[in-house]
CHARMM-style PDB file with segment names, atoms N, HN, CA, C and O in Angstrom:
ATOM      1  N   MET     1     -68.362 101.472 281.380  1.00  0.00      PROA
ATOM      2  CA  MET     1     -67.951 100.361 282.215  1.00  0.00      PROA
ATOM      3  C   MET     1     -68.550  99.052 281.695  1.00  0.00      PROA
ATOM      4  O   MET     1     -67.874  98.023 281.696  1.00  0.00      PROA
ATOM      5  N   LYS     2     -69.783  99.079 281.260  1.00  0.00      PROA
ATOM      6  HN  LYS     2     -70.332  99.915 281.258  1.00  0.00      PROA
ATOM      7  CA  LYS     2     -70.425  97.870 280.764  1.00  0.00      PROA
ATOM      8  C   LYS     2     -69.708  97.356 279.518  1.00  0.00      PROA
ATOM      9  O   LYS     2     -69.526  96.149 279.365  1.00  0.00      PROA
ATOM     10  N   TYR     3     -69.305  98.250 278.637  1.00  0.00      PROA
ATOM     11  HN  TYR     3     -69.454  99.231 278.761  1.00  0.00      PROA
ATOM     12  CA  TYR     3     -68.601  97.869 277.409  1.00  0.00      PROA
ATOM     13  C   TYR     3     -67.283  97.164 277.749  1.00  0.00      PROA
ATOM     14  O   TYR     3     -66.945  96.162 277.120  1.00  0.00      PROA
ATOM     15  N   THR     4     -66.543  97.670 278.724  1.00  0.00      PROA
ATOM     16  HN  THR     4     -66.818  98.484 279.235  1.00  0.00      PROA
ATOM     17  CA  THR     4     -65.272  97.070 279.128  1.00  0.00      PROA
ATOM     18  C   THR     4     -65.506  95.654 279.670  1.00  0.00      PROA
ATOM     19  O   THR     4     -64.731  94.743 279.380  1.00  0.00      PROA
ATOM     20  N   TYR     5     -66.548  95.475 280.438  1.00  0.00      PROA
ATOM     21  HN  TYR     5     -67.178  96.215 280.674  1.00  0.00      PROA
ATOM     22  CA  TYR     5     -66.872  94.166 281.010  1.00  0.00      PROA
ATOM     23  C   TYR     5     -67.166  93.160 279.897  1.00  0.00      PROA
ATOM     24  O   TYR     5     -66.664  92.036 279.935  1.00  0.00      PROA
ATOM     25  N   GLU     6     -67.962  93.546 278.920  1.00  0.00      PROA
ATOM     26  HN  GLU     6     -68.370  94.459 278.889  1.00  0.00      PROA
ATOM     27  CA  GLU     6     -68.310  92.638 277.826  1.00  0.00      PROA
ATOM     28  C   GLU     6     -67.088  92.289 276.989  1.00  0.00      PROA
ATOM     29  O   GLU     6     -66.950  91.146 276.553  1.00  0.00      PROA
ATOM     30  N   VAL     7     -66.216  93.232 276.760  1.00  0.00      PROA
ATOM     31  HN  VAL     7     -66.328  94.160 277.113  1.00  0.00      PROA
ATOM     32  CA  VAL     7     -65.022  92.975 275.959  1.00  0.00      PROA
ATOM     33  C   VAL     7     -64.080  92.037 276.709  1.00  0.00      PROA
ATOM     34  O   VAL     7     -63.485  91.145 276.105  1.00  0.00      PROA
ATOM     35  N   GLU     8     -63.943  92.229 278.004  1.00  0.00      PROA
ATOM     36  HN  GLU     8     -64.427  92.954 278.494  1.00  0.00      PROA
ATOM     37  CA  GLU     8     -63.044  91.376 278.779  1.00  0.00      PROA
ATOM     38  C   GLU     8     -63.611  89.962 278.952  1.00  0.00      PROA
ATOM     39  O   GLU     8     -62.850  88.995 278.998  1.00  0.00      PROA
ATOM     40  N   MET     9     -64.894  89.839 279.044  1.00  0.00      PROA
ATOM     41  HN  MET     9     -65.512  90.624 279.007  1.00  0.00      PROA
ATOM     42  CA  MET     9     -65.503  88.538 279.284  1.00  0.00      PROA
ATOM     43  C   MET     9     -65.696  87.735 277.998  1.00  0.00      PROA
ATOM     44  O   MET     9     -65.870  86.517 278.050  1.00  0.00      PROA
ATOM     45  N   SER    10     -65.668  88.387 276.877  1.00  0.00      PROA
ATOM     46  HN  SER    10     -65.527  89.376 276.835  1.00  0.00      PROA
ATOM     47  CA  SER    10     -65.896  87.691 275.618  1.00  0.00      PROA
ATOM     48  C   SER    10     -64.885  86.574 275.376  1.00  0.00      PROA
ATOM     49  O   SER    10     -65.314  85.473 275.032  1.00  0.00      PROA
ATOM     50  N   PRO    11     -63.578  86.774 275.528  1.00  0.00      PROA
ATOM     51  CA  PRO    11     -62.641  85.676 275.315  1.00  0.00      PROA
ATOM     52  C   PRO    11     -62.878  84.509 276.278  1.00  0.00      PROA
ATOM     53  O   PRO    11     -62.726  83.348 275.899  1.00  0.00      PROA
ATOM     54  N   LEU    12     -63.245  84.818 277.507  1.00  0.00      PROA
ATOM     55  HN  LEU    12     -63.368  85.762 277.814  1.00  0.00      PROA
ATOM     56  CA  LEU    12     -63.524  83.753 278.464  1.00  0.00      PROA
ATOM     57  C   LEU    12     -64.704  82.910 277.988  1.00  0.00      PROA
ATOM     58  O   LEU    12     -64.668  81.683 278.073  1.00  0.00      PROA
ATOM     59  N   ARG    13     -65.731  83.556 277.496  1.00  0.00      PROA
ATOM     60  HN  ARG    13     -65.760  84.553 277.427  1.00  0.00      PROA
ATOM     61  CA  ARG    13     -66.897  82.843 276.986  1.00  0.00      PROA
ATOM     62  C   ARG    13     -66.503  81.958 275.800  1.00  0.00      PROA
ATOM     63  O   ARG    13     -66.960  80.822 275.682  1.00  0.00      PROA
ATOM     64  N   HSD    14     -65.649  82.495 274.926  1.00  0.00      PROA
ATOM     65  HN  HSD    14     -65.277  83.418 275.022  1.00  0.00      PROA
ATOM     66  CA  HSD    14     -65.197  81.715 273.775  1.00  0.00      PROA
ATOM     67  C   HSD    14     -64.358  80.517 274.216  1.00  0.00      PROA
ATOM     68  O   HSD    14     -64.468  79.426 273.657  1.00  0.00      PROA
ATOM     69  N   ARG    15     -63.521  80.740 275.224  1.00  0.00      PROA
ATOM     70  HN  ARG    15     -63.432  81.626 275.678  1.00  0.00      PROA
ATOM     71  CA  ARG    15     -62.714  79.617 275.722  1.00  0.00      PROA
ATOM     72  C   ARG    15     -63.594  78.537 276.330  1.00  0.00      PROA
ATOM     73  O   ARG    15     -63.346  77.348 276.130  1.00  0.00      PROA
ATOM     74  N   ILE    16     -64.613  78.939 277.066  1.00  0.00      PROA
ATOM     75  HN  ILE    16     -64.815  79.905 277.228  1.00  0.00      PROA
ATOM     76  CA  ILE    16     -65.526  77.969 277.661  1.00  0.00      PROA
ATOM     77  C   ILE    16     -66.246  77.187 276.579  1.00  0.00      PROA
ATOM     78  O   ILE    16     -66.379  75.967 276.681  1.00  0.00      PROA
ATOM     79  N   ILE    17     -66.708  77.868 275.551  1.00  0.00      PROA
ATOM     80  HN  ILE    17     -66.600  78.858 275.469  1.00  0.00      PROA
ATOM     81  CA  ILE    17     -67.400  77.200 274.441  1.00  0.00      PROA
ATOM     82  C   ILE    17     -66.449  76.241 273.732  1.00  0.00      PROA
ATOM     83  O   ILE    17     -66.834  75.122 273.392  1.00  0.00      PROA
ATOM     84  N   GLU    18     -65.200  76.677 273.506  1.00  0.00      PROA
ATOM     85  HN  GLU    18     -64.887  77.586 273.782  1.00  0.00      PROA
ATOM     86  CA  GLU    18     -64.221  75.805 272.860  1.00  0.00      PROA
ATOM     87  C   GLU    18     -63.932  74.572 273.706  1.00  0.00      PROA
ATOM     88  O   GLU    18     -63.819  73.466 273.176  1.00  0.00      PROA
ATOM     89  N   GLU    19     -63.812  74.756 275.016  1.00  0.00      PROA
ATOM     90  HN  GLU    19     -63.904  75.654 275.447  1.00  0.00      PROA
ATOM     91  CA  GLU    19     -63.562  73.611 275.898  1.00  0.00      PROA
ATOM     92  C   GLU    19     -64.743  72.630 275.869  1.00  0.00      PROA
ATOM     93  O   GLU    19     -64.546  71.415 275.854  1.00  0.00      PROA
ATOM     94  N   GLN    20     -65.947  73.158 275.860  1.00  0.00      PROA
ATOM     95  HN  GLN    20     -66.107  74.145 275.871  1.00  0.00      PROA
ATOM     96  CA  GLN    20     -67.120  72.286 275.780  1.00  0.00      PROA
ATOM     97  C   GLN    20     -67.140  71.529 274.469  1.00  0.00      PROA
ATOM     98  O   GLN    20     -67.475  70.345 274.440  1.00  0.00      PROA
ATOM     99  N   GLN    21     -66.784  72.202 273.376  1.00  0.00      PROA
ATOM    100  HN  GLN    21     -66.512  73.164 273.399  1.00  0.00      PROA
ATOM    101  CA  GLN    21     -66.738  71.534 272.079  1.00  0.00      PROA
ATOM    102  C   GLN    21     -65.669  70.456 272.059  1.00  0.00      PROA
ATOM    103  O   GLN    21     -65.877  69.384 271.490  1.00  0.00      PROA
ATOM    104  N   LYS    22     -64.525  70.733 272.676  1.00  0.00      PROA
ATOM    105  HN  LYS    22     -64.356  71.603 273.138  1.00  0.00      PROA
ATOM    106  CA  LYS    22     -63.462  69.727 272.749  1.00  0.00      PROA
ATOM    107  C   LYS    22     -63.921  68.516 273.555  1.00  0.00      PROA
ATOM    108  O   LYS    22     -63.667  67.375 273.169  1.00  0.00      PROA
ATOM    109  N   LYS    23     -64.598  68.766 274.673  1.00  0.00      PROA
ATOM    110  HN  LYS    23     -64.805  69.693 274.986  1.00  0.00      PROA
ATOM    111  CA  LYS    23     -65.096  67.665 275.503  1.00  0.00      PROA
ATOM    112  C   LYS    23     -66.129  66.840 274.746  1.00  0.00      PROA
ATOM    113  O   LYS    23     -66.135  65.613 274.844  1.00  0.00      PROA
ATOM    114  N   GLN    24     -66.999  67.501 273.996  1.00  0.00      PROA
ATOM    115  HN  GLN    24     -66.994  68.498 273.917  1.00  0.00      PROA
ATOM    116  CA  GLN    24     -67.996  66.779 273.206  1.00  0.00      PROA
ATOM    117  C   GLN    24     -67.338  65.945 272.124  1.00  0.00      PROA
ATOM    118  O   GLN    24     -67.747  64.812 271.875  1.00  0.00      PROA
ATOM    119  N   ALA    25     -66.313  66.501 271.474  1.00  0.00      PROA
ATOM    120  HN  ALA    25     -65.980  67.423 271.676  1.00  0.00      PROA
ATOM    121  CA  ALA    25     -65.600  65.761 270.435  1.00  0.00      PROA
ATOM    122  C   ALA    25     -64.891  64.555 271.042  1.00  0.00      PROA
ATOM    123  O   ALA    25     -64.886  63.473 270.456  1.00  0.00      PROA
ATOM    124  N   LEU    26     -64.298  64.742 272.204  1.00  0.00      PROA
ATOM    125  HN  LEU    26     -64.302  65.621 272.680  1.00  0.00      PROA
ATOM    126  CA  LEU    26     -63.625  63.633 272.881  1.00  0.00      PROA
ATOM    127  C   LEU    26     -64.625  62.565 273.288  1.00  0.00      PROA
ATOM    128  O   LEU    26     -64.351  61.373 273.148  1.00  0.00      PROA
ATOM    129  N   ALA    27     -65.777  62.978 273.786  1.00  0.00      PROA
ATOM    130  HN  ALA    27     -65.999  63.947 273.899  1.00  0.00      PROA
ATOM    131  CA  ALA    27     -66.811  62.014 274.175  1.00  0.00      PROA
ATOM    132  C   ALA    27     -67.305  61.231 272.957  1.00  0.00      PROA
ATOM    133  O   ALA    27     -67.537  60.025 273.050  1.00  0.00      PROA
ATOM    134  N   LEU    28     -67.463  61.894 271.836  1.00  0.00      PROA
ATOM    135  HN  LEU    28     -67.274  62.873 271.761  1.00  0.00      PROA
ATOM    136  CA  LEU    28     -67.886  61.206 270.617  1.00  0.00      PROA
ATOM    137  C   LEU    28     -66.826  60.200 270.159  1.00  0.00      PROA
ATOM    138  O   LEU    28     -67.161  59.101 269.715  1.00  0.00      PROA
ATOM    139  N   GLU    29     -65.562  60.574 270.268  1.00  0.00      PROA
ATOM    140  HN  GLU    29     -65.290  61.466 270.629  1.00  0.00      PROA
ATOM    141  CA  GLU    29     -64.471  59.680 269.877  1.00  0.00      PROA
ATOM    142  C   GLU    29     -64.431  58.450 270.786  1.00  0.00      PROA
ATOM    143  O   GLU    29     -64.251  57.327 270.317  1.00  0.00      PROA
ATOM    144  N   ILE    30     -64.598  58.673 272.081  1.00  0.00      PROA
ATOM    145  HN  ILE    30     -64.744  59.586 272.463  1.00  0.00      PROA
ATOM    146  CA  ILE    30     -64.606  57.551 273.028  1.00  0.00      PROA
ATOM    147  C   ILE    30     -65.789  56.642 272.746  1.00  0.00      PROA
ATOM    148  O   ILE    30     -65.652  55.419 272.774  1.00  0.00      PROA
ATOM    149  N   LYS    31     -66.946  57.224 272.474  1.00  0.00      PROA
ATOM    150  HN  LYS    31     -67.058  58.217 272.451  1.00  0.00      PROA
ATOM    151  CA  LYS    31     -68.134  56.426 272.174  1.00  0.00      PROA
ATOM    152  C   LYS    31     -67.935  55.620 270.890  1.00  0.00      PROA
ATOM    153  O   LYS    31     -68.330  54.456 270.821  1.00  0.00      PROA
ATOM    154  N   ARG    32     -67.326  56.234 269.875  1.00  0.00      PROA
ATOM    155  HN  ARG    32     -67.005  57.179 269.931  1.00  0.00      PROA
ATOM    156  CA  ARG    32     -67.078  55.538 268.610  1.00  0.00      PROA
ATOM    157  C   ARG    32     -66.122  54.369 268.813  1.00  0.00      PROA
ATOM    158  O   ARG    32     -66.331  53.286 268.268  1.00  0.00      PROA
ATOM    159  N   ARG    33     -65.075  54.593 269.598  1.00  0.00      PROA
ATOM    160  HN  ARG    33     -64.905  55.473 270.042  1.00  0.00      PROA
ATOM    161  CA  ARG    33     -64.116  53.514 269.869  1.00  0.00      PROA
ATOM    162  C   ARG    33     -64.773  52.389 270.659  1.00  0.00      PROA
ATOM    163  O   ARG    33     -64.520  51.211 270.405  1.00  0.00      PROA
ATOM    164  N   HSD    34     -65.619  52.760 271.617  1.00  0.00      PROA
ATOM    165  HN  HSD    34     -65.825  53.717 271.823  1.00  0.00      PROA
ATOM    166  CA  HSD    34     -66.307  51.750 272.421  1.00  0.00      PROA
ATOM    167  C   HSD    34     -67.228  50.901 271.543  1.00  0.00      PROA
ATOM    168  O   HSD    34     -67.272  49.679 271.683  1.00  0.00      PROA
ATOM    169  N   GLN    35     -67.959  51.549 270.644  1.00  0.00      PROA
ATOM    170  HN  GLN    35     -67.923  52.541 270.530  1.00  0.00      PROA
ATOM    171  CA  GLN    35     -68.848  50.810 269.738  1.00  0.00      PROA
ATOM    172  C   GLN    35     -68.047  49.905 268.814  1.00  0.00      PROA
ATOM    173  O   GLN    35     -68.459  48.779 268.532  1.00  0.00      PROA
ATOM    174  N   LYS    36     -66.903  50.394 268.342  1.00  0.00      PROA
ATOM    175  HN  LYS    36     -66.568  51.308 268.572  1.00  0.00      PROA
ATOM    176  CA  LYS    36     -66.046  49.586 267.477  1.00  0.00      PROA
ATOM    177  C   LYS    36     -65.526  48.375 268.250  1.00  0.00      PROA
ATOM    178  O   LYS    36     -65.489  47.266 267.717  1.00  0.00      PROA
ATOM    179  N   SER    37     -65.134  48.584 269.482  1.00  0.00      PROA
ATOM    180  HN  SER    37     -65.165  49.485 269.915  1.00  0.00      PROA
ATOM    181  CA  SER    37     -64.636  47.494 270.321  1.00  0.00      PROA
ATOM    182  C   SER    37     -65.732  46.456 270.564  1.00  0.00      PROA
ATOM    183  O   SER    37     -65.476  45.254 270.504  1.00  0.00      PROA
ATOM    184  N   LYS    38     -66.949  46.922 270.838  1.00  0.00      PROA
ATOM    185  HN  LYS    38     -67.157  47.899 270.887  1.00  0.00      PROA
ATOM    186  CA  LYS    38     -68.062  45.992 271.054  1.00  0.00      PROA
ATOM    187  C   LYS    38     -68.346  45.190 269.797  1.00  0.00      PROA
ATOM    188  O   LYS    38     -68.614  43.991 269.870  1.00  0.00      PROA
ATOM    189  N   ARG    39     -68.290  45.849 268.637  1.00  0.00      PROA
ATOM    190  HN  ARG    39     -68.072  46.824 268.578  1.00  0.00      PROA
ATOM    191  CA  ARG    39     -68.544  45.181 267.368  1.00  0.00      PROA
ATOM    192  C   ARG    39     -67.489  44.105 267.109  1.00  0.00      PROA
ATOM    193  O   ARG    39     -67.823  43.000 266.681  1.00  0.00      PROA
ATOM    194  N   ILE    40     -66.223  44.422 267.367  1.00  0.00      PROA
ATOM    195  HN  ILE    40     -65.952  45.319 267.716  1.00  0.00      PROA
ATOM    196  CA  ILE    40     -65.151  43.445 267.165  1.00  0.00      PROA
ATOM    197  C   ILE    40     -65.307  42.268 268.119  1.00  0.00      PROA
ATOM    198  O   ILE    40     -65.119  41.119 267.720  1.00  0.00      PROA
ATOM    199  N   LYS    41     -65.649  42.542 269.373  1.00  0.00      PROA
ATOM    200  HN  LYS    41     -65.802  43.475 269.697  1.00  0.00      PROA
ATOM    201  CA  LYS    41     -65.857  41.455 270.339  1.00  0.00      PROA
ATOM    202  C   LYS    41     -67.011  40.555 269.909  1.00  0.00      PROA
ATOM    203  O   LYS    41     -66.944  39.335 270.058  1.00  0.00      PROA
ATOM    204  N   ARG    42     -68.059  41.156 269.382  1.00  0.00      PROA
ATOM    205  HN  ARG    42     -68.114  42.147 269.262  1.00  0.00      PROA
ATOM    206  CA  ARG    42     -69.203  40.367 268.932  1.00  0.00      PROA
ATOM    207  C   ARG    42     -68.827  39.482 267.749  1.00  0.00      PROA
ATOM    208  O   ARG    42     -69.235  38.323 267.685  1.00  0.00      PROA
ATOM    209  N   ILE    43     -68.045  40.028 266.806  1.00  0.00      PROA
ATOM    210  HN  ILE    43     -67.714  40.970 266.858  1.00  0.00      PROA
ATOM    211  CA  ILE    43     -67.609  39.251 265.648  1.00  0.00      PROA
ATOM    212  C   ILE    43     -66.733  38.089 266.090  1.00  0.00      PROA
ATOM    213  O   ILE    43     -66.908  36.964 265.621  1.00  0.00      PROA
ATOM    214  N   ILE    44     -65.790  38.353 266.993  1.00  0.00      PROA
ATOM    215  HN  ILE    44     -65.647  39.267 267.374  1.00  0.00      PROA
ATOM    216  CA  ILE    44     -64.905  37.293 267.479  1.00  0.00      PROA
ATOM    217  C   ILE    44     -65.713  36.235 268.221  1.00  0.00      PROA
ATOM    218  O   ILE    44     -65.464  35.040 268.058  1.00  0.00      PROA
ATOM    219  N   GLY    45     -66.665  36.655 269.024  1.00  0.00      PROA
ATOM    220  HN  GLY    45     -66.867  37.626 269.157  1.00  0.00      PROA
ATOM    221  CA  GLY    45     -67.521  35.697 269.732  1.00  0.00      PROA
ATOM    222  C   GLY    45     -68.304  34.824 268.771  1.00  0.00      PROA
ATOM    223  O   GLY    45     -68.419  33.615 268.976  1.00  0.00      PROA
ATOM    224  N   ASN    46     -68.846  35.435 267.717  1.00  0.00      PROA
ATOM    225  HN  ASN    46     -68.753  36.417 267.551  1.00  0.00      PROA
ATOM    226  CA  ASN    46     -69.591  34.662 266.724  1.00  0.00      PROA
ATOM    227  C   ASN    46     -68.687  33.663 266.009  1.00  0.00      PROA
ATOM    228  O   ASN    46     -69.097  32.535 265.740  1.00  0.00      PROA
ATOM    229  N   LEU    47     -67.463  34.073 265.703  1.00  0.00      PROA
ATOM    230  HN  LEU    47     -67.130  34.990 265.922  1.00  0.00      PROA
ATOM    231  CA  LEU    47     -66.518  33.155 265.064  1.00  0.00      PROA
ATOM    232  C   LEU    47     -66.186  31.966 265.969  1.00  0.00      PROA
ATOM    233  O   LEU    47     -66.116  30.825 265.512  1.00  0.00      PROA
ATOM    234  N   ILE    48     -65.984  32.247 267.242  1.00  0.00      PROA
ATOM    235  HN  ILE    48     -66.041  33.174 267.614  1.00  0.00      PROA
ATOM    236  CA  ILE    48     -65.661  31.169 268.188  1.00  0.00      PROA
ATOM    237  C   ILE    48     -66.834  30.208 268.319  1.00  0.00      PROA
ATOM    238  O   ILE    48     -66.646  28.992 268.282  1.00  0.00      PROA
ATOM    239  N   VAL    49     -68.026  30.737 268.469  1.00  0.00      PROA
ATOM    240  HN  VAL    49     -68.178  31.725 268.499  1.00  0.00      PROA
ATOM    241  CA  VAL    49     -69.214  29.876 268.589  1.00  0.00      PROA
ATOM    242  C   VAL    49     -69.407  29.070 267.312  1.00  0.00      PROA
ATOM    243  O   VAL    49     -69.702  27.877 267.380  1.00  0.00      PROA
ATOM    244  N   GLY    50     -69.249  29.692 266.160  1.00  0.00      PROA
ATOM    245  HN  GLY    50     -69.009  30.662 266.105  1.00  0.00      PROA
ATOM    246  CA  GLY    50     -69.388  28.986 264.890  1.00  0.00      PROA
ATOM    247  C   GLY    50     -68.366  27.874 264.753  1.00  0.00      PROA
ATOM    248  O   GLY    50     -68.690  26.787 264.274  1.00  0.00      PROA
ATOM    249  N   THR    51     -67.138  28.133 265.168  1.00  0.00      PROA
ATOM    250  HN  THR    51     -66.875  29.016 265.557  1.00  0.00      PROA
ATOM    251  CA  THR    51     -66.096  27.122 265.107  1.00  0.00      PROA
ATOM    252  C   THR    51     -66.418  25.950 266.031  1.00  0.00      PROA
ATOM    253  O   THR    51     -66.247  24.791 265.654  1.00  0.00      PROA
ATOM    254  N   LEU    52     -66.880  26.254 267.232  1.00  0.00      PROA
ATOM    255  HN  LEU    52     -67.019  27.196 267.538  1.00  0.00      PROA
ATOM    256  CA  LEU    52     -67.225  25.183 268.173  1.00  0.00      PROA
ATOM    257  C   LEU    52     -68.394  24.346 267.662  1.00  0.00      PROA
ATOM    258  O   LEU    52     -68.380  23.121 267.776  1.00  0.00      PROA
ATOM    259  N   VAL    53     -69.396  25.000 267.104  1.00  0.00      PROA
ATOM    260  HN  VAL    53     -69.407  25.995 267.011  1.00  0.00      PROA
ATOM    261  CA  VAL    53     -70.545  24.263 266.566  1.00  0.00      PROA
ATOM    262  C   VAL    53     -70.094  23.376 265.410  1.00  0.00      PROA
ATOM    263  O   VAL    53     -70.522  22.227 265.303  1.00  0.00      PROA
ATOM    264  N   SER    54     -69.238  23.903 264.554  1.00  0.00      PROA
ATOM    265  HN  SER    54     -68.890  24.836 264.641  1.00  0.00      PROA
ATOM    266  CA  SER    54     -68.728  23.106 263.431  1.00  0.00      PROA
ATOM    267  C   SER    54     -67.940  21.905 263.937  1.00  0.00      PROA
ATOM    268  O   SER    54     -68.083  20.800 263.414  1.00  0.00      PROA
ATOM    269  N   ALA    55     -67.105  22.119 264.958  1.00  0.00      PROA
ATOM    270  HN  ALA    55     -66.988  23.017 265.383  1.00  0.00      PROA
ATOM    271  CA  ALA    55     -66.313  21.022 265.517  1.00  0.00      PROA
ATOM    272  C   ALA    55     -67.216  19.950 266.116  1.00  0.00      PROA
ATOM    273  O   ALA    55     -66.949  18.759 265.955  1.00  0.00      PROA
ATOM    274  N   VAL    56     -68.268  20.351 266.795  1.00  0.00      PROA
ATOM    275  HN  VAL    56     -68.485  21.319 266.926  1.00  0.00      PROA
ATOM    276  CA  VAL    56     -69.200  19.379 267.384  1.00  0.00      PROA
ATOM    277  C   VAL    56     -69.905  18.604 266.277  1.00  0.00      PROA
ATOM    278  O   VAL    56     -70.076  17.389 266.379  1.00  0.00      PROA
ATOM    279  N   MET    57     -70.313  19.301 265.225  1.00  0.00      PROA
ATOM    280  HN  MET    57     -70.174  20.288 265.142  1.00  0.00      PROA
ATOM    281  CA  MET    57     -70.991  18.615 264.122  1.00  0.00      PROA
ATOM    282  C   MET    57     -70.063  17.602 263.456  1.00  0.00      PROA
ATOM    283  O   MET    57     -70.480  16.484 263.151  1.00  0.00      PROA
ATOM    284  N   VAL    58     -68.817  17.984 263.232  1.00  0.00      PROA
ATOM    285  HN  VAL    58     -68.479  18.891 263.480  1.00  0.00      PROA
ATOM    286  CA  VAL    58     -67.851  17.054 262.635  1.00  0.00      PROA
ATOM    287  C   VAL    58     -67.627  15.880 263.567  1.00  0.00      PROA
ATOM    288  O   VAL    58     -67.530  14.739 263.117  1.00  0.00      PROA
ATOM    289  N   GLY    59     -67.543  16.147 264.858  1.00  0.00      PROA
ATOM    290  HN  GLY    59     -67.622  17.075 265.224  1.00  0.00      PROA
ATOM    291  CA  GLY    59     -67.366  15.066 265.839  1.00  0.00      PROA
ATOM    292  C   GLY    59     -68.534  14.106 265.827  1.00  0.00      PROA
ATOM    293  O   GLY    59     -68.336  12.893 265.896  1.00  0.00      PROA
ATOM    294  N   VAL    60     -69.731  14.615 265.742  1.00  0.00      PROA
ATOM    295  HN  VAL    60     -69.892  15.600 265.686  1.00  0.00      PROA
ATOM    296  CA  VAL    60     -70.919  13.754 265.705  1.00  0.00      PROA
ATOM    297  C   VAL    60     -70.908  12.902 264.444  1.00  0.00      PROA
ATOM    298  O   VAL    60     -71.213  11.710 264.500  1.00  0.00      PROA
ATOM    299  N   VAL    61     -70.563  13.497 263.315  1.00  0.00      PROA
ATOM    300  HN  VAL    61     -70.316  14.464 263.270  1.00  0.00      PROA
ATOM    301  CA  VAL    61     -70.519  12.740 262.058  1.00  0.00      PROA
ATOM    302  C   VAL    61     -69.448  11.659 262.121  1.00  0.00      PROA
ATOM    303  O   VAL    61     -69.686  10.524 261.708  1.00  0.00      PROA
ATOM    304  N   LEU    62     -68.273  12.003 262.633  1.00  0.00      PROA
ATOM    305  HN  LEU    62     -68.080  12.925 262.969  1.00  0.00      PROA
ATOM    306  CA  LEU    62     -67.199  11.012 262.742  1.00  0.00      PROA
ATOM    307  C   LEU    62     -67.572   9.902 263.717  1.00  0.00      PROA
ATOM    308  O   LEU    62     -67.309   8.728 263.456  1.00  0.00      PROA
ATOM    309  N   LEU    63     -68.179  10.268 264.830  1.00  0.00      PROA
ATOM    310  HN  LEU    63     -68.392  11.221 265.042  1.00  0.00      PROA
ATOM    311  CA  LEU    63     -68.603   9.256 265.806  1.00  0.00      PROA
ATOM    312  C   LEU    63     -69.670   8.356 265.198  1.00  0.00      PROA
ATOM    313  O   LEU    63     -69.644   7.139 265.381  1.00  0.00      PROA
ATOM    314  N   GLY    64     -70.600   8.955 264.479  1.00  0.00      PROA
ATOM    315  HN  GLY    64     -70.621   9.944 264.330  1.00  0.00      PROA
ATOM    316  CA  GLY    64     -71.650   8.161 263.834  1.00  0.00      PROA
ATOM    317  C   GLY    64     -71.080   7.225 262.784  1.00  0.00      PROA
ATOM    318  O   GLY    64     -71.503   6.073 262.693  1.00  0.00      PROA
ATOM    319  N   SER    65     -70.144   7.689 262.001  1.00  0.00      PROA
ATOM    320  HN  SER    65     -69.800   8.625 262.075  1.00  0.00      PROA
ATOM    321  CA  SER    65     -69.567   6.824 260.979  1.00  0.00      PROA
ATOM    322  C   SER    65     -68.692   5.724 261.614  1.00  0.00      PROA
ATOM    323  O   SER    65     -68.628   4.608 261.099  1.00  0.00      PROA
ATOM    324  N   PHE    66     -68.043   6.035 262.700  1.00  0.00      PROA
ATOM    325  HN  PHE    66     -68.095   6.941 263.119  1.00  0.00      PROA
ATOM    326  CA  PHE    66     -67.238   5.042 263.407  1.00  0.00      PROA
ATOM    327  C   PHE    66     -68.136   3.933 264.006  1.00  0.00      PROA
ATOM    328  O   PHE    66     -67.844   2.742 263.902  1.00  0.00      PROA
ATOM    329  N   LEU    67     -69.221   4.375 264.625  1.00  0.00      PROA
ATOM    330  HN  LEU    67     -69.458   5.342 264.710  1.00  0.00      PROA
ATOM    331  CA  LEU    67     -70.135   3.400 265.218  1.00  0.00      PROA
ATOM    332  C   LEU    67     -70.835   2.589 264.126  1.00  0.00      PROA
ATOM    333  O   LEU    67     -71.083   1.398 264.315  1.00  0.00      PROA
ATOM    334  N   ASP    68     -71.150   3.198 263.013  1.00  0.00      PROA
ATOM    335  HN  ASP    68     -70.948   4.166 262.860  1.00  0.00      PROA
ATOM    336  CA  ASP    68     -71.826   2.520 261.920  1.00  0.00      PROA
ATOM    337  C   ASP    68     -70.905   1.468 261.288  1.00  0.00      PROA
ATOM    338  O   ASP    68     -71.345   0.366 260.959  1.00  0.00      PROA
ATOM    339  N   SER    69     -69.646   1.812 261.124  1.00  0.00      PROA
ATOM    340  HN  SER    69     -69.288   2.707 261.391  1.00  0.00      PROA
ATOM    341  CA  SER    69     -68.716   0.849 260.500  1.00  0.00      PROA
ATOM    342  C   SER    69     -68.314  -0.250 261.479  1.00  0.00      PROA
ATOM    343  O   SER    69     -67.969  -1.352 261.051  1.00  0.00      PROA
ATOM    344  N   GLY    70     -68.350   0.017 262.747  1.00  0.00      PROA
ATOM    345  HN  GLY    70     -68.630   0.911 263.095  1.00  0.00      PROA
ATOM    346  CA  GLY    70     -67.966  -0.979 263.755  1.00  0.00      PROA
ATOM    347  C   GLY    70     -69.017  -2.008 263.980  1.00  0.00      PROA
ATOM    348  O   GLY    70     -68.700  -3.130 264.375  1.00  0.00      PROA
ATOM    349  N   LEU    71     -70.255  -1.679 263.747  1.00  0.00      PROA
ATOM    350  HN  LEU    71     -70.513  -0.767 263.426  1.00  0.00      PROA
ATOM    351  CA  LEU    71     -71.346  -2.632 264.036  1.00  0.00      PROA
ATOM    352  C   LEU    71     -71.677  -3.376 262.826  1.00  0.00      PROA
ATOM    353  OT1 LEU    71     -72.566  -4.228 262.848  1.00  0.00      PROA
TER     354      LEU     71
END
């Protein structure tokens, strides 16, 4: 009787292990995508800030040259 129980339960155990492995793989994929998304957002944010800083610097230089030539 014990042998029959182990043989019948073995596939169930394998299915449970496979499901856990699938869930772990899915969790890793979601985590990888989330990290990639965060990295892209950070790059875009840095580009926007850099562009704004550059625009302000150009504006200051143009304003300074305008005021210098006007006086």
